N, CA, C, O and the ligand as a Tripos MOL2 file, in Angstrom:
@<TRIPOS>MOLECULE
protein
  237   235    60     0     0
PROTEIN
NO_CHARGES

@<TRIPOS>ATOM
      1 N         -34.3780  -48.5460  105.4270 N.3       1 MET1
      2 CA        -35.1810  -47.6810  104.5610 C.3       1 MET1
      3 C         -34.9650  -48.1580  103.0240 C.2       1 MET1
      4 O         -33.9950  -47.7930  102.3600 O.2       1 MET1
      5 N         -35.8860  -48.9360  102.5860 N.am      2 ALA2
      6 CA        -35.7350  -49.4930  101.2220 C.3       2 ALA2
      7 C         -36.5390  -48.6030  100.2740 C.2       2 ALA2
      8 O         -36.4850  -48.7810   99.0570 O.2       2 ALA2
      9 N         -37.2700  -47.6620  100.8220 N.am      3 THR3
     10 CA        -38.1460  -46.8210   99.8870 C.3       3 THR3
     11 C         -37.3350  -45.7570   99.1840 C.2       3 THR3
     12 O         -36.6370  -44.9580   99.8090 O.2       3 THR3
     13 N         -37.4410  -45.7660   97.9310 N.am      4 ILE4
     14 CA        -36.7260  -44.7490   97.0920 C.3       4 ILE4
     15 C         -37.6580  -43.5540   96.8600 C.2       4 ILE4
     16 O         -38.7370  -43.6940   96.2850 O.2       4 ILE4
     17 N         -37.2160  -42.3720   97.3220 N.am      5 VAL5
     18 CA        -37.9970  -41.1550   97.1150 C.3       5 VAL5
     19 C         -37.3340  -40.4010   95.9410 C.2       5 VAL5
     20 O         -36.2240  -39.8820   96.0620 O.2       5 VAL5
     21 N         -38.0510  -40.3580   94.8050 N.am      6 PRO6
     22 CA        -37.4010  -39.6720   93.6470 C.3       6 PRO6
     23 C         -37.3160  -38.2430   93.8550 C.2       6 PRO6
     24 O         -38.1590  -37.6730   94.5470 O.2       6 PRO6
     25 N         -36.3280  -37.6030   93.2890 N.am      7 PRO7
     26 CA        -36.2310  -36.1210   93.4510 C.3       7 PRO7
     27 C         -37.3230  -35.4910   92.6700 C.2       7 PRO7
     28 O         -37.8110  -36.0190   91.6700 O.2       7 PRO7
     29 N         -37.7170  -34.2710   93.1860 N.am      8 ASN8
     30 CA        -38.7820  -33.5770   92.4490 C.3       8 ASN8
     31 C         -38.2200  -32.2820   91.8310 C.2       8 ASN8
     32 O         -38.9670  -31.4900   91.2550 O.2       8 ASN8
     33 N         -36.8810  -32.0740   91.9580 N.am      9 GLU9
     34 CA        -36.3540  -30.8830   91.3340 C.3       9 GLU9
     35 C         -34.8780  -31.1100   91.1210 C.2       9 GLU9
     36 O         -34.2000  -31.7560   91.9210 O.2       9 GLU9
     37 N         -34.4060  -30.5720   90.0410 N.am     10 ARG10
     38 CA        -32.9180  -30.7620   89.7420 C.3      10 ARG10
     39 C         -32.4710  -29.4860   89.0240 C.2      10 ARG10
     40 O         -33.2490  -28.7750   88.3870 O.2      10 ARG10
     41 N         -31.1960  -29.2510   89.1680 N.am     11 GLU11
     42 CA        -30.6370  -28.0600   88.6030 C.3      11 GLU11
     43 C         -29.2620  -28.3380   87.9960 C.2      11 GLU11
     44 O         -28.4350  -29.0270   88.5920 O.2      11 GLU11
     45 N         -29.0360  -27.7960   86.8160 N.am     12 CYS12
     46 CA        -27.7410  -28.0680   86.1400 C.3      12 CYS12
     47 C         -26.6630  -27.1440   86.7440 C.2      12 CYS12
     48 O         -26.8480  -25.9370   86.9040 O.2      12 CYS12
     49 N         -25.5090  -27.7990   87.0730 N.am     13 GLU13
     50 CA        -24.4990  -27.0600   87.7810 C.3      13 GLU13
     51 C         -23.7250  -26.2790   86.7710 C.2      13 GLU13
     52 O         -22.9460  -25.4050   87.1520 O.2      13 GLU13
     53 N         -23.8950  -26.5420   85.5170 N.am     14 ARG14
     54 CA        -23.0610  -25.8840   84.4640 C.3      14 ARG14
     55 C         -23.7590  -24.6010   83.8920 C.2      14 ARG14
     56 O         -23.1640  -23.5270   83.8030 O.2      14 ARG14
     57 N         -25.0650  -24.7870   83.5100 N.am     15 CYS15
     58 CA        -25.7380  -23.7240   82.7920 C.3      15 CYS15
     59 C         -26.8440  -23.1220   83.5900 C.2      15 CYS15
     60 O         -27.3260  -22.0440   83.2440 O.2      15 CYS15
     61 N         -27.2670  -23.7600   84.6360 N.am     16 GLY16
     62 CA        -28.3100  -23.2010   85.4680 C.3      16 GLY16
     63 C         -29.7130  -23.6220   85.1160 C.2      16 GLY16
     64 O         -30.6860  -23.1490   85.7040 O.2      16 GLY16
     65 N         -29.8140  -24.5520   84.1100 N.am     17 ARG17
     66 CA        -31.1540  -25.0510   83.7710 C.3      17 ARG17
     67 C         -31.7950  -25.7400   84.9830 C.2      17 ARG17
     68 O         -31.1450  -26.4850   85.7170 O.2      17 ARG17
     69 N         -33.0900  -25.4660   85.1630 N.am     18 ARG18
     70 CA        -33.8570  -26.0530   86.2810 C.3      18 ARG18
     71 C         -35.0000  -26.8360   85.8060 C.2      18 ARG18
     72 O         -35.7420  -26.3410   84.9580 O.2      18 ARG18
     73 N         -35.2130  -28.0080   86.2700 N.am     19 ASP19
     74 CA        -36.3430  -28.8500   85.9680 C.3      19 ASP19
     75 C         -37.1020  -29.1400   87.2510 C.2      19 ASP19
     76 O         -36.5320  -29.1540   88.3420 O.2      19 ASP19
     77 N         -38.3560  -29.3630   87.1050 N.am     20 ARG20
     78 CA        -39.1870  -29.8650   88.1680 C.3      20 ARG20
     79 C         -39.9650  -31.0760   87.6640 C.2      20 ARG20
     80 O         -40.4450  -31.0840   86.5310 O.2      20 ARG20
     81 N         -40.0860  -32.0980   88.5090 N.am     21 TRP21
     82 CA        -40.7680  -33.3360   88.1520 C.3      21 TRP21
     83 C         -42.2510  -33.1090   88.1750 C.2      21 TRP21
     84 O         -42.7890  -32.6030   89.1600 O.2      21 TRP21
     85 N         -42.9810  -33.5060   87.0140 N.am     22 ASP22
     86 CA        -44.3770  -33.4200   86.9580 C.3      22 ASP22
     87 C         -44.9760  -34.8710   87.0940 C.2      22 ASP22
     88 O         -44.8240  -35.7280   86.2230 O.2      22 ASP22
     89 N         -45.6470  -35.0610   88.2250 N.am     23 ASP23
     90 CA        -46.2510  -36.3200   88.4910 C.3      23 ASP23
     91 C         -47.3000  -36.6730   87.4390 C.2      23 ASP23
     92 O         -47.3800  -37.8290   87.0220 O.2      23 ASP23
     93 N         -48.0820  -35.7350   87.0150 N.am     24 ASP24
     94 CA        -49.1480  -36.0340   86.0790 C.3      24 ASP24
     95 C         -48.6070  -36.4660   84.7580 C.2      24 ASP24
     96 O         -49.1200  -37.4000   84.1400 O.2      24 ASP24
     97 N         -47.5710  -35.7960   84.3130 N.am     25 LEU25
     98 CA        -47.0460  -36.0930   82.9690 C.3      25 LEU25
     99 C         -45.9900  -37.1980   83.0510 C.2      25 LEU25
    100 O         -45.7020  -37.8460   82.0440 O.2      25 LEU25
    101 N         -45.4030  -37.4250   84.2480 N.am     26 GLY26
    102 CA        -44.4510  -38.4400   84.4530 C.3      26 GLY26
    103 C         -43.0910  -38.0810   83.7250 C.2      26 GLY26
    104 O         -42.3630  -38.9450   83.2370 O.2      26 GLY26
    105 N         -42.8310  -36.7860   83.7000 N.am     27 THR27
    106 CA        -41.5640  -36.3010   83.0740 C.3      27 THR27
    107 C         -41.0560  -34.9800   83.6870 C.2      27 THR27
    108 O         -41.7400  -34.3300   84.4780 O.2      27 THR27
    109 N         -39.9200  -34.6430   83.3160 N.am     28 TRP28
    110 CA        -39.3830  -33.3260   83.8220 C.3      28 TRP28
    111 C         -39.9340  -32.2290   83.0430 C.2      28 TRP28
    112 O         -40.1230  -32.3580   81.8330 O.2      28 TRP28
    113 N         -40.2120  -31.1100   83.6980 N.am     29 ARG29
    114 CA        -40.6660  -29.8740   83.0680 C.3      29 ARG29
    115 C         -39.7290  -28.7650   83.5130 C.2      29 ARG29
    116 O         -39.3190  -28.6720   84.6700 O.2      29 ARG29
    117 N         -39.4100  -27.9230   82.5240 N.am     30 ILE30
    118 CA        -38.5070  -26.7770   82.8400 C.3      30 ILE30
    119 C         -39.2050  -25.8130   83.7850 C.2      30 ILE30
    120 O         -40.3610  -25.4390   83.5900 O.2      30 ILE30
    121 N         -38.4880  -25.4380   84.7800 N.am     31 VAL31
    122 CA        -39.0620  -24.4660   85.7370 C.3      31 VAL31
    123 C         -39.1530  -23.1020   85.0940 C.2      31 VAL31
    124 O         -38.2630  -22.6700   84.3610 O.2      31 VAL31
    125 N         -40.2740  -22.4260   85.3950 N.am     32 GLU32
    126 CA        -40.4330  -21.0550   84.8900 C.3      32 GLU32
    127 C         -40.3910  -20.1540   86.0960 C.2      32 GLU32
    128 O         -40.9620  -20.4280   87.1520 O.2      32 GLU32
    129 N         -39.6670  -19.0350   85.8790 N.am     33 SER33
    130 CA        -39.6140  -17.9720   86.8920 C.3      33 SER33
    131 C         -39.7350  -16.6430   86.2390 C.2      33 SER33
    132 O         -38.9780  -16.3360   85.3180 O.2      33 SER33
    133 N         -40.6650  -15.8350   86.6810 N.am     34 ASP34
    134 CA        -40.9030  -14.5300   86.0610 C.3      34 ASP34
    135 C         -41.2810  -14.6860   84.5830 C.2      34 ASP34
    136 O         -40.9790  -13.8310   83.7510 O.2      34 ASP34
    137 N         -41.9350  -15.7790   84.2930 N.am     35 GLY35
    138 CA        -42.4310  -15.9550   82.9240 C.3      35 GLY35
    139 C         -41.3650  -16.4030   82.0030 C.2      35 GLY35
    140 O         -41.6370  -16.5560   80.8130 O.2      35 GLY35
    141 N         -40.2020  -16.6200   82.4420 N.am     36 GLU36
    142 CA        -39.0470  -17.0900   81.6430 C.3      36 GLU36
    143 C         -38.6510  -18.4940   82.0210 C.2      36 GLU36
    144 O         -38.3890  -18.7930   83.1860 O.2      36 GLU36
    145 N         -38.6120  -19.3280   81.0520 N.am     37 LYS37
    146 CA        -38.2370  -20.7150   81.3720 C.3      37 LYS37
    147 C         -36.7470  -20.8340   81.3930 C.2      37 LYS37
    148 O         -36.0100  -20.3170   80.5530 O.2      37 LYS37
    149 N         -36.3280  -21.6030   82.4850 N.am     38 ALA38
    150 CA        -34.9130  -21.6880   82.7500 C.3      38 ALA38
    151 C         -34.3270  -22.8280   81.9150 C.2      38 ALA38
    152 O         -34.0100  -23.9130   82.4010 O.2      38 ALA38
    153 N         -34.1970  -22.4840   80.5480 N.am     39 TYR39
    154 CA        -33.6970  -23.5300   79.6640 C.3      39 TYR39
    155 C         -32.2320  -23.8050   79.8520 C.2      39 TYR39
    156 O         -31.7880  -24.9250   79.5960 O.2      39 TYR39
    157 N         -31.4670  -22.8400   80.2870 N.am     40 GLY40
    158 CA        -30.0480  -22.9650   80.2960 C.3      40 GLY40
    159 C         -29.5290  -22.9850   78.8990 C.2      40 GLY40
    160 O         -30.1410  -22.4350   77.9830 O.2      40 GLY40
    161 N         -28.3820  -23.6280   78.7330 N.am     41 SER41
    162 CA        -27.7050  -23.6900   77.4100 C.3      41 SER41
    163 C         -28.0660  -24.9840   76.6270 C.2      41 SER41
    164 O         -27.9410  -26.1030   77.1260 O.2      41 SER41
    165 N         -28.5350  -24.7500   75.3330 N.am     42 PRO42
    166 CA        -28.9020  -25.9590   74.5400 C.3      42 PRO42
    167 C         -27.7380  -26.7830   74.1990 C.2      42 PRO42
    168 O         -27.8930  -27.9370   73.7970 O.2      42 PRO42
    169 N         -26.5150  -26.2200   74.3480 N.am     43 PHE43
    170 CA        -25.2950  -26.9970   74.0670 C.3      43 PHE43
    171 C         -24.6390  -27.6580   75.3050 C.2      43 PHE43
    172 O         -23.6040  -28.3190   75.2100 O.2      43 PHE43
    173 N         -25.2840  -27.4490   76.4530 N.am     44 CYS44
    174 CA        -24.7290  -27.9000   77.6780 C.3      44 CYS44
    175 C         -24.9820  -29.3880   77.8200 C.2      44 CYS44
    176 O         -26.0660  -29.8940   77.5280 O.2      44 CYS44
    177 N         -23.9090  -30.0930   78.2950 N.am     45 LEU45
    178 CA        -24.0890  -31.4840   78.7400 C.3      45 LEU45
    179 C         -24.4110  -31.4170   80.2240 C.2      45 LEU45
    180 O         -23.5640  -31.4330   81.1170 O.2      45 LEU45
    181 N         -25.7470  -31.3400   80.3950 N.am     46 HIS46
    182 CA        -26.1650  -30.9830   81.7950 C.3      46 HIS46
    183 C         -25.6250  -31.8650   82.8610 C.2      46 HIS46
    184 O         -25.6200  -33.0920   82.7570 O.2      46 HIS46
    185 N         -25.1620  -31.2010   83.9100 N.am     47 GLU47
    186 CA        -24.6200  -31.8850   85.0460 C.3      47 GLU47
    187 C         -25.5600  -31.6370   86.1610 C.2      47 GLU47
    188 O         -25.4820  -30.6110   86.8370 O.2      47 GLU47
    189 N         -26.5010  -32.6100   86.3810 N.am     48 TRP48
    190 CA        -27.5650  -32.3430   87.2880 C.3      48 TRP48
    191 C         -27.2200  -32.4770   88.7170 C.2      48 TRP48
    192 O         -26.6580  -33.4780   89.1620 O.2      48 TRP48
    193 N         -27.5680  -31.4390   89.4430 N.am     49 SER49
    194 CA        -27.4680  -31.4460   90.8650 C.3      49 SER49
    195 C         -28.8150  -31.6760   91.4280 C.2      49 SER49
    196 O         -29.6640  -30.7890   91.3330 O.2      49 SER49
    197 N         -29.0900  -32.8650   92.0390 N.am     50 ILE50
    198 CA        -30.3630  -33.2380   92.4690 C.3      50 ILE50
    199 C         -30.4980  -33.0320   93.9640 C.2      50 ILE50
    200 O         -29.6340  -33.4010   94.7600 O.2      50 ILE50
    201 N         -31.5920  -32.4420   94.2970 N.am     51 ASN51
    202 CA        -31.8160  -32.1840   95.7570 C.3      51 ASN51
    203 C         -32.0890  -33.5170   96.4610 C.2      51 ASN51
    204 O         -32.6760  -34.4360   95.8900 O.2      51 ASN51
    205 N         -31.6650  -33.5880   97.6580 N.am     52 GLY52
    206 CA        -31.9210  -34.7650   98.4980 C.3      52 GLY52
    207 C         -30.9580  -35.8640   98.1250 C.2      52 GLY52
    208 O         -30.2020  -35.7360   97.1630 O.2      52 GLY52
    209 N         -30.9820  -36.9630   98.8960 N.am     53 ALA53
    210 CA        -30.1190  -38.0460   98.7600 C.3      53 ALA53
    211 C         -30.7390  -39.1100   97.8120 C.2      53 ALA53
    212 O         -31.2740  -40.1130   98.2850 O.2      53 ALA53
    213 N         -30.6680  -38.8990   96.5040 N.am     54 TYR54
    214 CA        -31.2690  -39.7590   95.5370 C.3      54 TYR54
    215 C         -30.2170  -40.5200   94.7520 C.2      54 TYR54
    216 O         -29.3320  -39.9150   94.1480 O.2      54 TYR54
    217 N         -30.3030  -41.8000   94.7550 N.am     55 ASN55
    218 CA        -29.2950  -42.6030   94.0120 C.3      55 ASN55
    219 C         -30.0200  -43.5950   93.1420 C.2      55 ASN55
    220 O         -30.5290  -44.6060   93.6260 O.2      55 ASN55
    221 N         -30.0680  -43.3030   91.8290 N.am     56 PRO56
    222 CA        -30.8860  -44.2350   90.9900 C.3      56 PRO56
    223 C         -30.3010  -45.6230   90.9300 C.2      56 PRO56
    224 O         -30.9850  -46.5280   90.4550 O.2      56 PRO56
    225 N         -29.0540  -45.8610   91.3890 N.am     57 LEU57
    226 CA        -28.5140  -47.1750   91.3070 C.3      57 LEU57
    227 C         -28.6950  -47.9590   92.5890 C.2      57 LEU57
    228 O         -28.3250  -49.1300   92.6710 O.2      57 LEU57
    229 N         -29.2800  -47.2930   93.6100 N.am     58 ALA58
    230 CA        -29.4430  -47.9520   94.8120 C.3      58 ALA58
    231 C         -30.6050  -49.0030   94.7010 C.2      58 ALA58
    232 O         -31.5710  -48.8020   93.9660 O.2      58 ALA58
    233 N         -30.4750  -50.0480   95.4100 N.am     59 GLU59
    234 CA        -31.5420  -51.1290   95.3780 C.3      59 GLU59
    235 C         -32.2140  -51.1280   96.7190 C.2      59 GLU59
    236 O         -33.1250  -51.9210   96.9540 O.2      59 GLU59
    237 ZN        -26.7240  -27.5480   81.6880 Zn       60 ZN60
@<TRIPOS>BOND
     1     1     2 1
     2     2     3 1
     3     3     4 2
     4     3     5 am
     5     5     6 1
     6     6     7 1
     7     7     8 2
     8     7     9 am
     9     9    10 1
    10    10    11 1
    11    11    12 2
    12    11    13 am
    13    13    14 1
    14    14    15 1
    15    15    16 2
    16    15    17 am
    17    17    18 1
    18    18    19 1
    19    19    20 2
    20    19    21 am
    21    21    22 1
    22    22    23 1
    23    23    24 2
    24    23    25 am
    25    25    26 1
    26    26    27 1
    27    27    28 2
    28    27    29 am
    29    29    30 1
    30    30    31 1
    31    31    32 2
    32    31    33 am
    33    33    34 1
    34    34    35 1
    35    35    36 2
    36    35    37 am
    37    37    38 1
    38    38    39 1
    39    39    40 2
    40    39    41 am
    41    41    42 1
    42    42    43 1
    43    43    44 2
    44    43    45 am
    45    45    46 1
    46    46    47 1
    47    47    48 2
    48    47    49 am
    49    49    50 1
    50    50    51 1
    51    51    52 2
    52    51    53 am
    53    53    54 1
    54    54    55 1
    55    55    56 2
    56    55    57 am
    57    57    58 1
    58    58    59 1
    59    59    60 2
    60    59    61 am
    61    61    62 1
    62    62    63 1
    63    63    64 2
    64    63    65 am
    65    65    66 1
    66    66    67 1
    67    67    68 2
    68    67    69 am
    69    69    70 1
    70    70    71 1
    71    71    72 2
    72    71    73 am
    73    73    74 1
    74    74    75 1
    75    75    76 2
    76    75    77 am
    77    77    78 1
    78    78    79 1
    79    79    80 2
    80    79    81 am
    81    81    82 1
    82    82    83 1
    83    83    84 2
    84    83    85 am
    85    85    86 1
    86    86    87 1
    87    87    88 2
    88    87    89 am
    89    89    90 1
    90    90    91 1
    91    91    92 2
    92    91    93 am
    93    93    94 1
    94    94    95 1
    95    95    96 2
    96    95    97 am
    97    97    98 1
    98    98    99 1
    99    99   100 2
   100    99   101 am
   101   101   102 1
   102   102   103 1
   103   103   104 2
   104   103   105 am
   105   105   106 1
   106   106   107 1
   107   107   108 2
   108   107   109 am
   109   109   110 1
   110   110   111 1
   111   111   112 2
   112   111   113 am
   113   113   114 1
   114   114   115 1
   115   115   116 2
   116   115   117 am
   117   117   118 1
   118   118   119 1
   119   119   120 2
   120   119   121 am
   121   121   122 1
   122   122   123 1
   123   123   124 2
   124   123   125 am
   125   125   126 1
   126   126   127 1
   127   127   128 2
   128   127   129 am
   129   129   130 1
   130   130   131 1
   131   131   132 2
   132   131   133 am
   133   133   134 1
   134   134   135 1
   135   135   136 2
   136   135   137 am
   137   137   138 1
   138   138   139 1
   139   139   140 2
   140   139   141 am
   141   141   142 1
   142   142   143 1
   143   143   144 2
   144   143   145 am
   145   145   146 1
   146   146   147 1
   147   147   148 2
   148   147   149 am
   149   149   150 1
   150   150   151 1
   151   151   152 2
   152   151   153 am
   153   153   154 1
   154   154   155 1
   155   155   156 2
   156   155   157 am
   157   157   158 1
   158   158   159 1
   159   159   160 2
   160   159   161 am
   161   161   162 1
   162   162   163 1
   163   163   164 2
   164   163   165 am
   165   165   166 1
   166   166   167 1
   167   167   168 2
   168   167   169 am
   169   169   170 1
   170   170   171 1
   171   171   172 2
   172   171   173 am
   173   173   174 1
   174   174   175 1
   175   175   176 2
   176   175   177 am
   177   177   178 1
   178   178   179 1
   179   179   180 2
   180   179   181 am
   181   181   182 1
   182   182   183 1
   183   183   184 2
   184   183   185 am
   185   185   186 1
   186   186   187 1
   187   187   188 2
   188   187   189 am
   189   189   190 1
   190   190   191 1
   191   191   192 2
   192   191   193 am
   193   193   194 1
   194   194   195 1
   195   195   196 2
   196   195   197 am
   197   197   198 1
   198   198   199 1
   199   199   200 2
   200   199   201 am
   201   201   202 1
   202   202   203 1
   203   203   204 2
   204   203   205 am
   205   205   206 1
   206   206   207 1
   207   207   208 2
   208   207   209 am
   209   209   210 1
   210   210   211 1
   211   211   212 2
   212   211   213 am
   213   213   214 1
   214   214   215 1
   215   215   216 2
   216   215   217 am
   217   217   218 1
   218   218   219 1
   219   219   220 2
   220   219   221 am
   221   221   222 1
   222   222   223 1
   223   223   224 2
   224   223   225 am
   225   225   226 1
   226   226   227 1
   227   227   228 2
   228   227   229 am
   229   229   230 1
   230   230   231 1
   231   231   232 2
   232   231   233 am
   233   233   234 1
   234   234   235 1
   235   235   236 2
@<TRIPOS>SUBSTRUCTURE
     1 MET1         2 RESIDUE 1 A MET
     2 ALA2         6 RESIDUE 1 A ALA
     3 THR3        10 RESIDUE 1 A THR
     4 ILE4        14 RESIDUE 1 A ILE
     5 VAL5        18 RESIDUE 1 A VAL
     6 PRO6        22 RESIDUE 1 A PRO
     7 PRO7        26 RESIDUE 1 A PRO
     8 ASN8        30 RESIDUE 1 A ASN
     9 GLU9        34 RESIDUE 1 A GLU
    10 ARG10       38 RESIDUE 1 A ARG
    11 GLU11       42 RESIDUE 1 A GLU
    12 CYS12       46 RESIDUE 1 A CYS
    13 GLU13       50 RESIDUE 1 A GLU
    14 ARG14       54 RESIDUE 1 A ARG
    15 CYS15       58 RESIDUE 1 A CYS
    16 GLY16       62 RESIDUE 1 A GLY
    17 ARG17       66 RESIDUE 1 A ARG
    18 ARG18       70 RESIDUE 1 A ARG
    19 ASP19       74 RESIDUE 1 A ASP
    20 ARG20       78 RESIDUE 1 A ARG
    21 TRP21       82 RESIDUE 1 A TRP
    22 ASP22       86 RESIDUE 1 A ASP
    23 ASP23       90 RESIDUE 1 A ASP
    24 ASP24       94 RESIDUE 1 A ASP
    25 LEU25       98 RESIDUE 1 A LEU
    26 GLY26      102 RESIDUE 1 A GLY
    27 THR27      106 RESIDUE 1 A THR
    28 TRP28      110 RESIDUE 1 A TRP
    29 ARG29      114 RESIDUE 1 A ARG
    30 ILE30      118 RESIDUE 1 A ILE
    31 VAL31      122 RESIDUE 1 A VAL
    32 GLU32      126 RESIDUE 1 A GLU
    33 SER33      130 RESIDUE 1 A SER
    34 ASP34      134 RESIDUE 1 A ASP
    35 GLY35      138 RESIDUE 1 A GLY
    36 GLU36      142 RESIDUE 1 A GLU
    37 LYS37      146 RESIDUE 1 A LYS
    38 ALA38      150 RESIDUE 1 A ALA
    39 TYR39      154 RESIDUE 1 A TYR
    40 GLY40      158 RESIDUE 1 A GLY
    41 SER41      162 RESIDUE 1 A SER
    42 PRO42      166 RESIDUE 1 A PRO
    43 PHE43      170 RESIDUE 1 A PHE
    44 CYS44      174 RESIDUE 1 A CYS
    45 LEU45      178 RESIDUE 1 A LEU
    46 HIS46      182 RESIDUE 1 A HIS
    47 GLU47      186 RESIDUE 1 A GLU
    48 TRP48      190 RESIDUE 1 A TRP
    49 SER49      194 RESIDUE 1 A SER
    50 ILE50      198 RESIDUE 1 A ILE
    51 ASN51      202 RESIDUE 1 A ASN
    52 GLY52      206 RESIDUE 1 A GLY
    53 ALA53      210 RESIDUE 1 A ALA
    54 TYR54      214 RESIDUE 1 A TYR
    55 ASN55      218 RESIDUE 1 A ASN
    56 PRO56      222 RESIDUE 1 A PRO
    57 LEU57      226 RESIDUE 1 A LEU
    58 ALA58      230 RESIDUE 1 A ALA
    59 GLU59      234 RESIDUE 1 A GLU
    60 ZN60       237 GROUP 0 **** ****
């Protein structure tokens, strides 16, 4: 399996920020829930927990 499937969602293990990949914009967008965006902490050095087995260093 050489095909790399990029993650479509990630969550910070430290502050709880959540992003979702937007294919149209080609960038991460902050997930909204109940009208509130899950920004997390602006001072956080985000430690992303990515769903699925995604390794950007894999060839
Ligand atoms: Zn964070």
